[in-house]
LOGUKOL-309668 format. One record per atom (N, C-alpha, C): residue in three letters; x, z, y. Coordinates in steps of 0.001 Angstrom, whole numbers, plus 500000, padded with zeros to 6 digits. Atoms other than C-alpha are relative to their C-alpha. Example, Ala and Ser with C-alpha at 12.3 -4.5 7.8 and 13.67 -1.06 7.14 Angstrom:
<gukols>
ALA500890500000498810ALA512300507800495500ALA500900500000501200SER499180499940498810SER513670507140498940SER499230500730501090
</gukols>
This chain:
<gukols>
MET498997499214499275MET573695957040076161MET501405499460499704PRO498669500550500239PRO577238955637076646PRO500864500935499161LEU499069499228500821LEU580003956734074260LEU501041500686500889THR498855499334499364THR582804959116075219THR501154499970499022ASP498833499955500890ASP586334959378073869ASP499841501087498947THR500200498901500945THR585415962692072257THR499045499591498890ALA500972500441500997ALA582410961152070524ALA500619498988499040CYS499325501005500860CYS584533958239069238CYS500947500686499026LYS499024499294500828LYS587170960641067929LYS499311500766498867LYS500689499166500988LYS584638962852066096LYS499038499221499110ALA501007500777500728ALA582461960025064782ALA500344499883498519THR499865500154501445THR581914959967061015THR498791499261499467CYS501110500711500648CYS579732957984058641CYS499230500983499118PRO500790499095500832PRO576837959968057073PRO500193499688498517GLU499810500149501440GLU577227960530053334GLU498892499134499407GLY500963500868500658GLY575516957905051216GLY499764498683500716ARG500173501248499267ARG575697955151053846ARG501338499253500081PRO498739500758499926PRO578264952312053931PRO500607500029501399SER499483499978498634SER578530952426057734SER498908500446500949VAL500939499622498958VAL576915953582060955VAL500490499420501315ARG499621500602498722ARG576847951995064432ARG499662500961501138LEU500187499127498834LEU577304954093067568LEU500003499118501239ALA500171500925498884ALA575977952236070603ALA500667500491501269ASP499479499740498663ASP577752952034073961ASP499164499165500967GLU500734500781499013GLU576740950036077036GLU500099498508499729LYS499986501460499969LYS575841946328077234LYS500353499386498655ALA499912500542501360ALA575636945675073472ALA501344500263499317LEU498753499589500669LEU579056947174072701LEU499684501181499096TYR500210498859500894TYR579127949489069689TYR501243500230499144LEU498908499604500894LEU581556951327067411LEU499415500126498603GLU500474499948501386GLU581022950713063702GLU500946500884499191VAL499222499037500777VAL582200953637061551VAL499639499824498530THR500254500237501420THR582594952986057804THR500200501276499194ALA499870498846500886ALA582410955383054866ALA501464500293499694ALA498571499816500278ALA586159954825054356ALA500745500580501184GLY499367499402498829GLY586841956177057850GLY500445499020501050GLY499610500992499007GLY587480952888059657GLY499049499989501186LYS500815500049498778LYS586250952515063242LYS500296498688500728TYR499810501354499508TYR585724948980064568TYR499103499725501202TRP500778500369498811TRP584637947781068012TRP499343498640499770ARG500747501240500121ARG581962945099067984ARG499167499800501268TRP500895500317498890TRP580023943285070696TRP498970498994499520LYS501086500863500448LYS576639941728069978LYS499555499114501152TYR500418500935498953TYR575614938611071897TYR499219498850499355ARG500729501164500490ARG573485935470071595ARG500603498746500638TYR499487501283499513TYR574762931890071887TYR499320498894499206GLY500686501099500662GLY572870928716071144GLY498793500451499212GLY501193499517500675GLY569833930703070154GLY500276500846498777LYS499655499215501190LYS571734932632067461LYS500691501305500408GLU499337498721499762GLU572771936280067358GLU501384499978499349LYS498631499996500510LYS576518936707066951LYS500676501318500345ARG499223498795499736ARG579106939476066908ARG501476499635500187LEU498599500250499684LEU582590939542068346LEU500811501258499730ALA499123498863500299ALA585313941835066946ALA500951500214501169LEU499164499684498832LEU587200943607069728LEU501146500958499681GLY498870499153500357GLY589716945707067779GLY499589501236499248VAL500190498796500814VAL590105948957065889VAL500327501236500834TYR499768498711499328TYR589790952469067324TYR500883500865499096PRO499701499713498580PRO591968954349068303PRO501053499071500613GLU499020500925499413GLU594503951484068712GLU499426499340501251VAL500709500506498824VAL591946949950071066VAL499108501132500499THR500752498862499472THR590581952711073267THR498617499553500476LEU501332500290499485LEU587022952958074599LEU500088499158501282ALA499855500739498742ALA588168951753078018ALA500446498561499745GLN499518501341500305GLN590033948781076527GLN498906499158499349ALA501103500721500633ALA587031947833074385ALA499001499521501051ARG500937500389498932ARG584823947809077476ARG500564498848500838GLU499376501093499262GLU587337945578079309GLU499882498691499216ALA500099501192500843ALA587354943134076364ALA498561499484499973ARG501416500390499975ARG583536943167076305ARG499665499295501305ASP500303500592498699ASP583351942418080026ASP500600498602500134GLU499377501328499967GLU585790939505079633GLU499183499015499166ALA500825500851500851ALA583678938121076775ALA498686499640500700ARG501238500267499250ARG580569938429078974ARG500223498919501062ARG499697501026498993ARG582275936348081663ARG500126498620499349VAL499877501270500741VAL583138933674079080VAL498617499471499646LEU501361500385500382LEU579533933655077878LEU499217499490501214ALA500701500405498778ALA578228933416081445ALA500449498621500468ALA499473501311499616ALA580445930361081962ALA499523498896499064GLY500569500989500908GLY578647928650079059GLY500782499777498726ASP499195500155501226ASP581272929077076318ASP499671501104499012ASP500189499015501060ASP581062930883072996ASP501288500815499874PRO498762499201500065PRO583592933768073172PRO500547500119498584GLY499539499920501391GLY583729933971069391GLY500752498749499587GLN499342501259500343GLN584614930283069031GLN501330499871500720LEU498741500044499261LEU587242930539071758LEU501065500879499342LYS499055499113500680LYS588828933446069902LYS500519499360498728ARG499562500675501234ARG588871931455066654ARG500951498845500319ASP499116501102499611ASP590411928474068449ASP501388500514500383ALA498716499418499592ALA593091930694069965ALA500797500466498793LYS499339499525501219LYS593840932182066556LYS500583498826499226MET499513501192500687MET594153928708065026MET501218499423500718ALA498865500522499225ALA596438927566067854ALA501238500843499779SER498873499101500246SER598612930631067308SER500598499754498627ALA499512500264501362ALA598820929874063576ALA500809498715499957VAL499264501274499939VAL599868926281064289VAL501334500195500714HIS498802499701499218HIS602345927565066870HIS501056500681499129GLN499068499268500856GLN603897929944064351GLN500512499130498860ALA499588500854501120ALA603983927304061599ALA501027498961500435ASN499063500996499491ASN605860924813063803ASN501285500668500466THR498728499375499679THR609167926637063638THR501046498924500282PHE498931500955499715PHE612372925006064815PHE500494499363498714GLU499494500567501254GLU613541924600061224GLU499026498981499422ALA500992500918500565ALA610283922991060081ALA500002498672500756VAL500002501221499188VAL610324920511062970VAL501327499261499866ALA498682500627500142ALA614073919892062622ALA500097499213498699ARG499968500718501280ARG613622918911058993ARG499135498740500058LEU500807501207499789LEU610841916505059979LEU500779498969500814TRP499166500904499203TRP613138915058062651TRP501068499355499135TRP498909500507500828TRP615948914706060117TRP499500498928499036GLU500569500997500909GLU613719912850057647GLU499764498684500738HIS500230501199499188HIS612815910438060447HIS501326499373500450TRP498738500470499415TRP616322910184061918TRP500939499373498981LYS498989500419500981LYS618283909633058678LYS499804498571499513ASP500240501373500424ASP616684906251058047ASP501037499074500635GLY498970500909499509GLY619472903716058355GLY501375500627500117LYS498700499319499952LYS622235906354058354LYS500616500035498603SER499351499864501303SER624811906635055592SER499629501336499379GLU500380498772500712GLU624123909251052941GLU500872501174500432ARG499082498920499606ARG627196911257053926ARG499743500450501436HIS500278499661498606HIS626390911093057640HIS498734500842500103ALA501264499253499982ALA622831912267057031ALA500189501393499412ALA499766498692500638ALA624017915056054716ALA500782500916500939TYR499210499194499061TYR626537916197057316TYR499110500581501088ALA500870499549498914ALA623840916421060010ALA499137501181499574ILE500881498906500433ILE621482918600057976ILE500820501240499648LYS499146498846500292LYS624368920803056832LYS500390500733501277ARG499646499378498737ARG625344921412060441ARG498832500832500539LEU501177499256499552LEU621787922432061316LEU499811501257499156GLU500187498860500903GLU621588924687058257GLU501040501086500254ALA498926499019499816ALA624903926344059052ALA499974500659501371ASP499826499493498642ASP624697926741062820ASP498712500194500798ALA501229499912499200ALA621162926203064164ALA498922500841499328PHE501103499309500667PHE618726927502061543PHE500162501519499945PRO499880498534500018PRO620215931010061216PRO499630500651501328VAL500276499444498671VAL619715931488064976VAL498594499647500480LEU501257500491499432LEU616656929380065837LEU498949499655498957GLY500866500556501036GLY615129928382062505GLY498624500608499902ALA501287499325500182ALA612358930986062299ALA499173500066501276ARG500707499914498723ARG611377930715065971ARG498998498856500143PRO500918501102499682PRO608253928725066950PRO500674499068501004ILE499255500934499154ILE609611925584068549ILE499488500025501435ALA500563499961498647ALA607248925941071515ALA500508501186500808SER499527498807499284SER608810929312072362SER501440499870500471LEU498580500130499695LEU612370928007072696LEU500230499548501436THR499622500336498631THR614024927755076096THR501393499392500013ALA498648500543499848ALA617154926079077407ALA501036501082499708LYS499084498883500236LYS618806929506077267LYS500202500238498512ASP499888499812501449ASP618059929812073529ASP500917498936499394LEU499198501099500541LEU619621926406072814LEU501469500156500369THR498606499863499580THR622748927035074855THR500652501225499386ARG499438498812500649ARG623193930524073391ARG500441499667498574MET499642500423501350MET623181928975069910MET501285499174500005ALA498817500855499928ALA625740926339070921ALA501240500789500402LYS498850499209499563LYS627982928884072667LYS500536500882498875ALA499539499219501148ALA628106930961069477ALA500916499154499126VAL499136500920500749VAL629589927900067746VAL501321499819500750GLN498801500165499183GLN632016927394070622GLN500909501220499915ASP499223498758499991ASP633106931047070487ASP500875500166498771ARG499118499930501172ARG634561930563067021ARG501055498899500013GLY498945500980499813GLY636743927761068355GLY499601498565499738ALA500451501352500338ALA634656924720067321ALA499315499365501213ILE500544500499498740ILE634209923161070767ILE499250498681499801ASP500665501284500229ASP633397919621069630ASP498698500196499243LEU501206499745500785LEU630910920943067092LEU498915500631500856ALA500984499373499115ALA629217923059069773ALA499254498938500800HIS500643501102499279HIS628557919892071769HIS499068499222499081ARG500823500788500922ARG627249918066068691ARG498734500746499599ILE501170499250500453ILE624918920873067592ILE498991500143501129LEU500916499955498862LEU623473921162071108LEU499294498656500173GLN500591501338499910GLN622925917415071141GLN498922499816498930MET500987500114501072MET621138917566067770MET498761500825500293ALA501144499151499648ALA618946920445068943ALA499134499311501040GLY500741500743498991GLY617977918332071952GLY499197498862499385GLN500717501074500686GLN617020915460069634GLN498777500547499262VAL501133499363500688VAL614815917824067608VAL498892500311500999MET500992499667498984MET613093919016070770MET499322498744500544ARG500588501256499520ARG612582915434071943ARG499003499444498980TYR500918500401501077TYR611005914631068563TYR498707500815500086ALA501175499132499886ALA608666917614069052ALA499099499562501152VAL500786500499498869VAL607585916263072445VAL499252498732499597ALA500597501280500390ALA606940912808070979ALA498827500172499045HIS501068499766500970HIS604690914322068298HIS499029501089500462ASP500970499079499392ASP602702916564070685ASP500082501425499457LEU499824498626500470LEU604165919782069278LEU500397500926501150ILE499678499265498775ILE605524920879072655ILE499765499054501176GLU500298500827498832GLU604857919653076192GLU501241499398500638ARG498785500523499387ARG608440919249077376ARG501227500476499231ASN498752499712500691ASN612015919309076122ASN500882500888500886PRO499183499111499164PRO613896922359077482PRO501475499625500025ALA498590500397500034ALA617219920776076492ALA500364499136501204THR499715500839498834THR616856918457079493THR500306500822501247ASP499763499140498835ASP617185921456081826ASP501481500255500251VAL498566499749499853VAL620928921759081179VAL500793498874499356LYS499049500913500618LYS623873919512080418LYS501024500831499232PRO498974499240500730PRO626466920571077822PRO501126500489500885SER498892499613499113SER629076920621080575SER499652501186500889ASP500400498860499178ASP627016923255082415ASP500344501338499349THR499815498733500703THR627588925873079725THR501141499992498995LEU498966500076501028LEU630156924610077214LEU501320499519500579LYS498685500479499604LYS633862924015077526LYS500090498504499744SER499808501435500194SER635074920436077767SER500487499740498591ARG499522500391501327ARG635621918654074491ARG501511499847500025ARG498554500218500082ARG639189918557073278ARG500288498512500163LYS499631501393499820LYS640748915356074523LYS501074499643498990GLU499025500453500988GLU642581913449071814GLU501018499120500697ASN498961500735499293ASN645804912402073473ASN500983499340499045TYR499070500536500983TYR647461911268070252TYR499452498703499422ALA500426501282500539ALA647293907632069241ALA499832500117498491ARG500191499992501453ARG645926907074065759ARG499279498729499595LEU500621501205500524LEU644782904209063587LEU498600500297499483GLY501282499867500671GLY641331903577062194GLY500204499938498498GLU499871499957501456GLU640639903910058484GLU500321498624499416LYS499750501345500532LYS640738900127058003LYS501482499645500034GLU498567500285499888GLU644390900099059081GLU500844500951499164LEU499256498977500743LEU645346903077056920LEU500654499472498730PRO499337500483501225PRO646022901189053637PRO501349499350500264GLU498733500662499683GLU648699899017055246GLU501050501010500429LEU499062498970499569LEU650287902050056911LEU500565500756498796LEU499551499254501175LEU650456903921053595LEU500982499182499167ARG499066500848500771ARG652115900955051875ARG501319499837500739LYS498758500111499227LYS654626900608054724LYS500827501273499909ILE499275498728500150ILE655484904298054462ILE500689500047498652GLU499425499966501346GLU656026903974050719GLU501222499091499884ALA498893500960500075ALA658343901003051269ALA501015500191501122TYR499144499781498839TYR660108902489054308TYR501473500036499593GLN498591500132500351GLN663817901613054256GLN500919500875500846GLY499173499083499218GLY664989904234056751GLY500449501165499125GLY499527498851500757GLY666218907675055730GLY498939500523499028PRO500963499495500985PRO664597909159052578PRO499253501251500487TYR500677498811499466TYR663859912425054380TYR498815499594500887THR501057500455499095THR661838910531056978THR498821499438499206ARG501072500571500820ARG659890908591054345ARG499196501109499313LEU500689498903500695LEU659087911776052388LEU499231500883500987ALA500695499208498978ALA658162913599055608ALA498677499337500373MET501234500711499667MET655604910906056477MET499000500068498848GLN500900499902501148GLN654194910974052949GLN499361501384499915LEU500524498640500077LEU653848914746053004LEU499058500291501161MET500890499804498860MET652318914677056478MET498641499364499743ALA501267500671500297ALA649690912185055338ALA499180500806499000LEU500696499256501055LEU648841914372052322LEU499522501374500460THR500328498626499592THR648718917713054173THR499421500091501410PHE500399500070498579PHE647914916709057824PHE500251501290500765VAL499576498862499181VAL649777919729059199VAL500572499466501306ARG499375500415498746ARG651229919666062716ARG501456499617499758THR498624500478500172THR654577917922063149THR500991501156499989THR499066498880499931THR656335921147064144THR499916500877498742GLU500171499209501230GLU654905922924061082GLU500670499320498818LEU499400500757501107LEU656187920151058808LEU501521500008500062ILE498549500222499964ILE659712919540060046ILE500800501304499900ALA499285498723500083ALA660613923259060205ALA499671500755498705ALA500380499351501256ALA659251923993056705ALA501227500442499213ARG498924499453500840ARG661423926143054430ARG499513500126498570TRP500373499961501420TRP661487926149050647TRP499410501348499605ALA500527498670500321ALA660734929879050641ALA498493500090500210GLU501436499981499723GLU657229929044051883GLU499173499372498886PHE500709500791501009PHE656367926978048807PHE499979500687498636ASP500145499604501399ASP655048927928045370ASP499445498778499279LEU500433501249500621LEU654964924646043464LEU499177500246498744GLN500776499700501203GLN653642926301040322GLN498544500319500364ALA501351499683499534ALA650647927666042249ALA499431498894500880ALA500402501120499141ALA650514924454044318ALA499487500500501338GLU500379499448498702GLU650458926335047609GLU501192500004500949TRP499017499908498913TRP652323926165050878TRP499464501040500967ARG500434498913499113ARG652040929407052874ARG500899500033501230ILE499236500059498751ILE653137928931056465ILE499850501333500725PRO500087498681499351PRO653999932247058178PRO499445499896501420PRO500664500043498693PRO652219933181061427PRO500905499594501157GLU499117500298498873GLU655280932845063634GLU500244498487500158ARG499821501457499907ARG655382929097062864ARG498698499261500285MET501304500616499768MET651685928499063527MET499609500062501467LYS500454500051498609LYS650117927516066846LYS499123501199500336MET500915498887499767MET647454930226066439MET500618501358499660LYS499281498768500326LYS650071932789065348LYS499311500803498895THR500589499357501179THR648194933531062123THR500465499232498769PRO499529500688501213PRO649235932728058527PRO499050498881499587HIS500799501174500381HIS648037929439057071HIS500384499565498594ILE499775500465501367ILE647624928261053487ILE499657498521499902VAL500243501414500254VAL647954924581052585VAL499952499796498487PRO500070500314501436PRO646652923846049053PRO500679498651499760LEU499230501215500254LEU648922921202047553LEU499372499191498864SER500511500912501030SER647511918232045661SER501134499661499033PRO498934500431500926PRO649413916959042582PRO500936498980500643GLN499172501007499328GLN650625914053044736GLN500982500666500969ALA499120499287499078ALA652017916470047348ALA501099500737499236VAL499003499300500824VAL653763918483044622VAL501076499030499534GLU499024501004500441GLU655413915291043351GLU500963499635501125VAL499140500285498846VAL656712914481046838VAL500990501143500208LEU499142498835499808LEU658074918013047113LEU501079500096498925LYS498994499961501078LYS659850917766043744LYS501114499010500275VAL498986500997499633VAL661609914594044853VAL500847500520501150LEU499314499462498824LEU662469916252048150LEU500938501139499613HIS499167498871500429HIS663831919346046381HIS501276499515499339THR498812500588500639THR666170917225044310THR500948499439501053LEU499213500629498945LEU667308915417047437LEU500700501028500880SER499474499034499035SER667857918538049565SER501164500817499463GLY498828499335500578GLY670364920047047155GLY500061501487500263GLY500023498553499856GLY669289923663047560GLY500071500508501418ARG499986499549498610ARG669243923732051358ARG498733500796500312GLU501145499158499630GLU666886926195053086GLU498860499175500573LEU500998500834499347LEU665079923522055104LEU499620498806499146LEU500436501205500706LEU662984920736053602LEU500525498754500684PHE499625501187499237PHE663921918335056384PHE501121500357500977PRO498868499626499137PRO667393919186057731PRO500356498877500972GLY499574500984499007GLY668775917483060803GLY501145499157499475GLU498969500928500456GLU671121914537060447GLU501399500559500198ARG498664499522499692ARG674101916195062104ARG500193501467499649ASP499916498569500282ASP673356919892061656ASP498919500360498982HIS500952499731501081HIS671752920727058317HIS499338501365500121ALA500612498680499808ALA670968924250059526ALA498805499934500944LYS501136500191499093LYS668473922830062016LYS499078498925499431PRO500932501009500509PRO665309920822061263PRO500181498665500698MET499943501328499401MET665026917105061936MET499295499987501357SER500536500100498646SER664063916008065432SER498483499792499986ASN501444500197499828ASN660466916096066641ASN499629498532500055ASN500291501419499806ASN660730912373067385ASN500299499139498782THR499595500793501157THR661959911315063940THR498836499203499426ILE501158500680500593ILE658507910506062551ILE499424498987500981LEU500539500918498998LEU657324908944065825LEU500830498716500058LYS499127501172499938LYS660365906619065933LYS499870499141498744ALA500184500760501236ALA659848905650062287ALA498720499179500062LEU501266500725499862LEU656252904692063012LEU500160498827500973GLU499758501088499056GLU657434902628065978GLU500757498858499328ARG499236501041500686ARG659944900796063777ARG499133499218499023MET500900500684500930MET657120899976061375MET498940499179500729GLY500924500829499241GLY655180898333064204GLY498807500724500576TYR501165499243499544TYR652893901161065306TYR500240500701501340LYS499724499384498709LYS654314901942068749LYS498735500017500866GLY501184499858499178GLY651529903279070970GLY498693500001499235ARG501225500077500810ARG649075903051068081ARG499870501153499009MET500040498936501003MET650035905918065770MET501110501001500270THR499017498921499869THR651808909281065979THR499902500890498766GLY500083499040501106GLY652560912058063531GLY498723500809500062HIS501224499223499823HIS649685914033064995HIS498764499179499653GLY501132500866500302GLY647456911018064394GLY499465500176498590PHE500470499764501374PHE647319911883060674PHE498925501084499980ARG500994498915499940ARG645375915028061612ARG498651499473500467GLY501246500564499494GLY642824913100063630GLY499315499113498987MET500577500880501020MET642367910510060888MET499379500809498870ALA500523499178501096ALA641941913176058219ALA498696500678500403SER501205499331499533SER639385915066060304SER498812499042500036THR501093500984499876THR637330911948061050THR499506499546498633ILE500388500548501305ILE637370910563057501ILE499336501063499136LEU500588498944500823LEU636668913893055789LEU498614500395500499HIS501342499720499461HIS633753914584058144HIS499028498907499574GLU500871501113500367GLU632350911114057450GLU499677500017498509GLN500240499918501434GLN632695911741053732GLN499148501204499620GLY500945498918500250GLY630531914841054086GLY500604501339499641TYR499404498699500297TYR633039917646053573TYR499604501004501083ALA500492498951499102ALA632063920948055171ALA500911500145501218HIS499233499892498752HIS633128921281058798HIS500899501230499997HIS499196498771499979HIS634304924878058316HIS501256499842499154ALA498832500192500860ALA636623923806055481ALA501033499105500679ILE499089500915499306ILE638093920940057510ILE500699500715501151GLU499424499300498855GLU638581923101060602GLU501004501067499566LEU499050499001500512LEU640231925869058581LEU501277499325499520GLN498819500685500498GLN642547923341056921GLN500840499437501141LEU499273500473498822LEU643457921943060332LEU500568501164500817ALA499573498789499283ALA644070925548061485ALA499595499929501462HIS500507500109498630HIS641909924937064543HIS499398501300500504GLN500734498816499554GLN639990928229064569GLN500879500997500717GLU499344498895499315GLU640993930840067073GLU499600501282499285ARG500318498813500793ARG641243934090065136ARG500646501224500617ASN499393498782499489ASN641803937644066268ASN500835500671498908GLU499071499382500947GLU644338939916064600GLU499282500653498834VAL500728499316501068VAL641704941797062617VAL499559499027498931SER500538500948500971SER640238938681061005SER501057499054499443ALA498999500982500398ALA643477936709060650ALA500380500101498525ALA499561499825501376ALA644545938198057330ALA498940499574499005TYR501092500404500881TYR641141937399055880TYR499736498504500100ASN500431501375499789ASN640379934024057422ASN500973498964499472HIS499053501027500401HIS643595932261056487HIS499823499605498540ALA500248500310501407ALA642559932408052819ALA498538499666499736LEU501432500218500151LEU638874931729053470LEU499725498603499427TYR500432501266500604TYR637202928971051400TYR501171499263499330LEU498799500631500559LEU640496928357049596LEU499660499063498840LYS500388500853501140LYS638848926979046433LYS499387498695500495GLU500639501183499421GLU636728924602048513GLU501032499093500656ARG498969500790499328ARG639748923515050537ARG500952499352498990ARG499127500569501029ARG641836922980047395ARG499389498722499434THR500693501183500503THR639227920579046032THR500043498878501023MET499992501005498936MET639049918800049379MET501370499340500127MET498656500559499855MET642833918368049577MET500365499086498843CYS499755500878501155CYS642998916926046071CYS499200498714500137ASP500822501196499780ASP640140914553046885ASP500615499119501075TRP499367500750498917TRP641927913558050090TRP501210499221499486ALA498827500669500557ALA645132912736048206ALA499579498833499110ASN500493501081500858ASN643173910684045665ASN499467498840500841HIS500529501034499103HIS641450908823048514HIS501144499185500607LEU498853500717499453LEU644808907971050097LEU500624499090498942GLY499455500826501086GLY646030906723046722GLY499185498732499778ARG500845501173500189ARG643052904434046354ARG500151499026501166LEU499819500859498836LEU643474903132049901LEU501323499239499919ARG498691500633500080ARG647151902419049305ARG500005498863498966ARG500022501010501073ARG646403900472046102ARG499031498845500283ASP501047500998499825ASP643300898620047322ASP499531500007501450ALA500340500070498577ALA642895897576050942ALA498524499734500234SER501418500334499818SER639261896543050333SER499121501228500038ILE500807498776500013ILE638104900193050026ILE499600500357501430
</gukols>
């Protein structure tokens, strides 16, 4: 006699027995254990052997659902396949699917990709994935990812103001997916469905001429030996050490500096992003400032104008000095920022620290007071290392 929902609900195991089986139609039965568990089973024969297929637990799987599962298994059996083996294969495939997470595959890609790359370049790549991709996509099975998932991850990076990085992280994610295709982990690469330009803002165009690192030693020695005005020479030295914007440098006031704490705090009204900015000062930068303080004779401005000491030096002063040294069309004051960013990234310093020091991040009013001091210890170390690197370059052109 077929089972009913009422019979399934009231079913119990007789005392003294480990379990009892309540038969339904077409070899389906409900196994009730002494502990109170109720399990759907279907008995069948395949290859001359009697087998059983688990179809779920009552009441999560209702009587009607168990019968549907049984009927599907009967169709599989009629087609000549073993429904139990197919279920085990599906379970194994699911386990493999879950094990092949984006992070697991990305790390395999990185191990393959880093061969032939510099240690710092390779370290930078994995740090970018760890910081921006893994928190969003890392735990997801790689086969489940779509173009929308990849672009959403990249847009989150873009939304904090790191446009170039958003393009790079999307490109790296695409390389990981391509690696997965090549190793039969997924059938196709969803990153090919979209171009970065379809969803991301255009990369910042660098309109400022700048030298390569190989030309930097000669430039540093020419600055040190510059025979023009001392204010101009010291301004170029300080710009190289701090890589602030030209307007932030030439309008600097002594009230912004704490030489004992080795900090330069630029107020928000003088910043492009209209938020306060801290520049940790290396010992070399402090020395330049001490010389400059002696030279300025107690004036409010670090770099007063030639004719009117109450106004800062001209915006073109540094550019014209670079032209006189032979760098017309090849280097600008802003070029120090680009060089610092490129070299520090290549040396493996954290992108967030570099971007904060460049004051690139767009920050809202709520986060401004917090972010301007973010990672200050890390940035202080980086700025001291940067100054030491410039010193070595100036002394030894072979570096």
